[in-house]
C-alpha positions in Angstrom: 125.9 124.9 106.2 125.0 124.9 102.5 125.8 121.2 102.4 123.4 120.5 105.3 120.6 122.4 103.4 121.2 120.4 100.3 121.2 117.2 102.4 117.9 118.2 104.0 116.3 119.0 100.7 117.5 115.7 99.2 116.3 113.7 102.2 112.8 115.4 102.2 112.5 114.8 98.4 113.4 111.1 98.8 110.9 110.6 101.7 108.1 112.4 99.9 108.6 110.3 96.8 108.5 107.0 98.7 105.8 108.1 101.1 103.6 110.6 99.2 100.9 112.1 101.6 98.4 112.8 98.7 98.9 109.2 97.4 98.1 107.8 100.9 94.7 109.5 101.1 92.7 106.9 99.2 94.3 104.1 101.3 93.3 105.9 104.5 89.8 106.5 103.2 89.5 102.8 102.4 90.7 101.6 105.8 88.6 104.1 107.8 85.4 104.4 105.7 83.3 103.0 108.6 84.8 105.4 111.2 83.6 108.8 112.2 85.7 112.0 112.0 86.8 111.8 115.7 88.0 108.2 115.3 89.8 109.0 112.0 91.8 111.7 113.8 92.8 109.3 116.5 93.8 106.7 113.9 95.8 109.3 112.0 97.6 110.6 115.1 98.5 107.1 116.3 99.5 105.8 112.9 101.8 108.8 112.0 103.3 108.9 115.5 103.9 105.1 115.5 105.5 105.3 112.0 107.7 108.2 113.2 108.9 106.2 116.2 109.6 103.1 114.1 111.5 104.9 111.3 113.4 107.1 113.8 114.4 103.9 115.7 115.8 102.5 112.5 117.6 105.7 111.7 119.4 105.6 115.1 119.9 101.9 115.7 118.6 100.2 112.6 122.0 98.7 111.5 122.5 97.2 114.9 119.0 95.7 115.0 119.5 94.1 111.6 122.9 92.7 112.7 121.5 91.5 116.0 118.7 89.5 114.6 120.4 88.6 111.3 117.8 90.5 109.3 118.8 91.1 105.7 117.5 93.8 103.3 116.2 91.1 100.8 114.3 89.3 103.6 112.9 92.7 104.7 111.8 93.5 101.1 110.2 90.1 100.5 108.2 90.1 103.8 107.2 93.8 103.3 106.2 93.1 99.7 103.9 90.3 100.8 102.2 92.5 103.4 101.8 95.4 101.0 100.3 93.1 98.3 97.6 91.8 100.7 96.7 95.4 101.7 96.2 96.2 98.0 94.3 93.0 97.4 91.9 93.7 100.2 91.2 97.1 98.7 90.5 95.6 95.3 88.0 93.1 96.7 84.3 94.2 96.3 83.1 92.7 99.6 83.5 94.4 103.0 86.7 93.6 104.8 86.8 92.6 108.4 88.4 95.9 109.2 85.2 97.8 108.2 83.1 96.1 110.9 85.3 96.8 113.9 84.3 99.1 116.8 85.9 102.5 117.4 88.4 101.0 119.9 89.4 98.3 117.6 89.8 100.8 114.8 92.2 102.9 116.9 94.2 99.9 118.3 94.1 97.8 115.1 94.5 99.5 111.7 96.4 102.5 113.1 99.3 100.1 113.8 98.9 97.6 111.0 98.5 98.0 108.1 98.5 101.9 108.3 101.6 102.6 110.4 103.5 99.6 109.1 103.9 98.7 106.3 102.1 101.6 104.6 103.7 104.6 106.3 106.8 102.9 107.7 107.3 100.2 105.1 110.4 98.6 103.8 110.9 101.3 101.1 110.7 104.1 103.7 113.0 102.3 106.2 115.5 101.4 103.5 115.5 105.0 102.3 116.1 106.3 105.8 118.9 103.8 106.4 120.5 104.7 103.1 120.9 108.3 104.3 122.4 107.2 107.6 125.5 105.8 105.9 128.5 107.8 107.1 126.1 110.4 108.5 127.2 112.5 111.5 125.0 113.7 114.3 123.8 116.8 112.4 122.8 114.6 109.4 121.0 112.1 111.6 119.0 115.0 113.2 118.1 116.3 109.8 116.9 112.9 108.6 114.6 112.5 111.7 113.2 116.1 111.3 112.5 115.6 107.6 110.7 112.3 108.3 108.7 114.0 111.1 107.7 116.7 108.5 106.5 114.0 106.1 104.5 112.3 108.9 102.9 115.7 109.7 101.9 116.2 106.1 100.4 112.7 106.1 98.4 113.6 109.2 97.1 116.8 107.6 96.2 114.8 104.5 94.4 112.1 106.5 92.3 114.5 108.6 91.3 116.3 105.5 90.2 113.2 103.7 86.5 113.7 104.4 86.6 117.0 102.4 88.0 114.9 99.5 84.9 112.6 99.7 82.6 115.6 99.9 84.0 117.3 96.8 84.8 114.3 94.6 81.9 112.1 95.6 81.7 108.5 97.0 81.5 106.8 93.7 84.7 108.3 92.4 86.4 107.5 95.7 85.4 103.9 95.2 87.0 103.9 91.7 90.1 105.6 93.1 90.2 103.0 95.9 90.2 100.1 93.4 92.9 101.8 91.3 95.1 102.5 94.3 94.5 98.9 95.6 95.8 97.6 92.2 98.8 100.0 92.4 99.6 99.0 95.9 99.4 95.3 95.1 101.8 95.9 92.2 104.2 97.8 94.4 104.1 94.9 96.9 104.8 92.4 94.1 107.6 94.6 92.7 109.1 94.8 96.2 108.9 91.1 96.6 110.6 90.6 93.2 113.4 93.1 94.2 113.9 91.1 97.4 114.1 87.8 95.5 116.6 89.3 93.0 118.8 90.6 95.8 118.6 87.3 97.7 119.2 84.9 94.8 120.2 86.6 91.6 122.5 89.4 92.6 125.1 87.2 94.4 125.2 84.9 91.3 125.7 87.9 89.0 128.4 89.2 91.2 130.2 85.9 91.4 130.1 85.5 87.7 
């Protein structure tokens, strides 16, 4: 039982580090700044639930999906890195993005799935982290992984629906500055993920063979 508790704490810590709810608030604010409070709640619920389903699916059958389609971790990291880079790049740009001019329905159906659910909430880093913990895991461990990720998604939902209070207390101008900084950080994360994928795909086999 003690080992299961330690496993749960380790899993939660890893998920929180790779998918920090406080760190996702500026991203959510940037993507939903033209939406009202009701729409933001819809987007948050759909994004966190979609991310939970995606990651849970990978936890349960991820290895088989990768094997079935011939997907490799390097390819996953390269593609995810490119997607994350463009999310950050759009946040850095001064002009309004096409996302900001969508209707409420398009808000809910569009950004809640991409880029919010995937690759921001259920990105390559999160999925790889989840799959790392499933190695040699029994049914109890698999259940713990799913529960811990559900808790992280709930914390993200609470952070998202409270984002308006952040704007009220910090101010819009400071939020803009935070948005640009977070955009730069996200773009760098995407670039770093791309480099990791390239290293795994081309350099690591060479180093091993030598």
